[in-house]
C-alpha positions in Angstrom: -96.5 -3.9 -52.8 -94.9 -0.5 -52.3 -96.8 2.3 -50.7 -98.1 5.2 -52.7 -96.6 8.7 -52.3 -99.0 11.3 -50.8 -98.3 15.0 -50.4 -100.3 18.0 -49.0 -99.7 21.6 -49.9 -100.8 24.9 -48.3 -101.0 27.9 -50.6 -103.1 31.0 -49.8 -105.6 29.9 -47.2 -106.1 29.6 -43.4 -104.8 26.0 -42.9 -108.3 24.9 -41.9 -108.2 22.0 -44.5 -105.0 20.8 -43.0 -106.6 20.9 -39.5 -109.5 18.8 -40.9 -106.9 16.4 -42.3 -105.3 16.1 -38.9 -108.8 15.5 -37.5 -108.6 12.1 -39.2 -107.1 11.1 -35.8 -106.5 7.4 -35.7 -107.6 7.1 -39.3 -104.2 8.7 -40.2 -102.8 5.3 -39.4 -105.0 3.7 -42.0 -103.7 6.3 -44.5 -100.1 5.6 -43.4 -100.5 1.9 -44.1 -101.2 2.7 -47.8 -99.1 5.9 -48.4 -96.0 7.7 -47.3 -96.5 11.4 -46.6 -93.6 12.7 -48.7 -94.3 16.4 -48.5 -96.5 18.6 -46.3 -96.4 21.6 -44.0 -96.9 18.9 -41.4 -93.4 17.3 -42.1 -89.9 18.8 -42.5 -89.3 18.4 -46.2 -88.2 21.5 -48.0 -88.4 20.6 -51.7 -91.5 19.1 -53.4 -90.3 15.6 -54.6 -90.8 14.0 -58.0 -93.3 11.1 -58.7 -96.0 11.9 -56.1 -99.1 9.8 -56.6 -101.7 12.1 -54.9 -101.3 15.7 -53.8 -104.0 17.6 -51.8 -103.7 21.3 -52.3 -105.3 23.7 -49.9 -105.6 27.4 -50.7 -105.8 29.7 -53.7 -103.0 30.9 -56.0 -102.3 34.5 -55.0 -98.6 35.1 -55.3 -95.7 34.5 -57.7 -94.4 31.9 -55.2 -97.8 30.1 -55.2 -97.8 30.1 -59.0 -94.3 28.6 -59.3 -95.1 26.1 -56.5 -98.3 24.8 -58.0 -96.8 24.5 -61.5 -93.9 22.4 -60.1 -96.4 20.3 -58.1 -98.6 19.6 -61.1 -95.6 18.5 -63.1 -94.6 16.1 -60.3 -98.0 14.7 -59.3 -100.2 12.1 -60.9 -103.5 13.1 -59.2 -103.9 16.7 -58.1 -106.8 17.4 -55.6 -108.2 20.8 -54.9 -109.0 20.6 -51.2 -111.4 23.1 -49.8 -113.2 26.2 -51.1 -110.1 28.3 -51.4 -108.5 25.8 -53.7 -111.7 25.2 -55.6 -113.1 28.7 -56.0 -110.4 31.0 -54.5 -113.0 31.9 -51.8 -111.8 34.3 -49.1 -108.4 35.1 -50.5 -110.1 36.3 -53.7 -111.8 39.1 -51.8 -108.9 41.3 -52.6 -109.7 40.9 -56.4 -112.2 43.7 -55.9 -109.4 46.2 -55.4 -106.5 47.3 -57.5 -103.3 45.5 -56.4 -101.5 48.7 -55.6 -104.3 49.7 -53.2 -103.9 46.4 -51.4 -100.2 47.0 -50.9 -100.8 50.6 -49.8 -103.4 49.5 -47.3 -101.2 46.8 -45.8 -97.8 48.5 -45.9 -98.6 52.3 -45.8 -102.0 53.1 -44.3 -101.9 50.5 -41.4 -98.3 51.0 -40.4 -97.1 53.3 -37.6 -93.4 52.7 -37.9 -91.2 52.4 -41.0 -94.0 52.3 -43.7 -93.0 50.7 -47.1 -93.6 47.6 -49.1 -91.1 45.0 -48.2 -88.9 43.8 -51.1 -87.6 40.3 -51.3 -89.2 39.1 -48.1 -92.9 39.0 -49.0 -93.7 37.1 -52.3 -95.0 39.4 -55.0 -98.7 39.2 -55.3 -100.4 38.3 -58.6 -102.8 40.8 -60.0 -105.7 38.5 -59.2 -106.2 35.5 -56.9 -107.1 32.4 -58.7 -108.5 29.0 -57.8 -106.0 26.2 -58.6 -107.8 24.8 -61.7 -107.5 28.2 -63.4 -103.7 27.8 -63.2 -103.1 24.0 -63.7 -105.3 21.0 -64.4 -107.0 19.5 -61.4 -108.2 15.9 -61.2 -110.5 15.9 -58.1 -112.4 18.7 -56.3 -113.3 18.5 -52.6 -115.3 21.6 -51.7 -116.0 22.7 -48.1 -114.7 25.3 -45.7 -113.1 23.2 -44.6 -114.2 19.7 -45.8 -115.0 17.4 -42.9 -112.4 14.8 -41.8 -114.9 12.1 -42.9 -115.0 13.5 -46.4 -111.3 13.9 -46.6 -110.8 10.3 -45.3 -113.3 9.0 -47.9 -111.7 10.8 -50.8 -108.1 9.9 -49.8 -109.1 6.3 -49.2 -110.7 6.0 -52.6 -107.8 7.7 -54.4 -105.2 5.5 -52.6 -107.3 2.4 -53.7 -107.1 3.6 -57.3 -110.7 4.8 -57.5 -112.1 8.3 -58.3 -114.2 9.4 -55.2 -117.9 10.1 -55.8 -118.2 13.3 -53.7 -121.5 14.8 -54.9 -123.5 13.5 -51.8 -120.6 14.2 -49.4 -119.6 17.8 -50.0 -121.0 21.2 -50.6 -119.5 24.7 -50.7 -119.0 26.3 -47.4 -119.7 23.2 -45.3 
């Protein structure tokens, strides 16, 4: 039997969910027995591959780059998982939604700069008007809230998904924990 194809993605977030994923420790070997990690910020693959069985997405959709990336990922993934509160609700990244986009740029690149103020062009991805949770942009199959979700919860969910089952997470997760 061939292994499933697993990917992890980091959009606009702090990487805490990936740190929890790494906290699987030796359980990563159990995951590796069932799946190949074909894309992740943890490996050196530059292009998201086709035919991915399960993708864990950390972070909110806040830039044009995030939007294009998540749309491509959704097209190439059978089961898409929103991992953590930023992916599920847009959480901390969405705090900028309270302000007009231009004022965000001005604060970051004009008001808080002592040398060479000005919004960079072509280097920093263009921000969307509003930060969105993943499910507002593409269909999501499984939601794993938490900031970050625990390694135990991630291991349970990934194990269930790799076994072909939908994880029952209601007793294992809650927002912000």
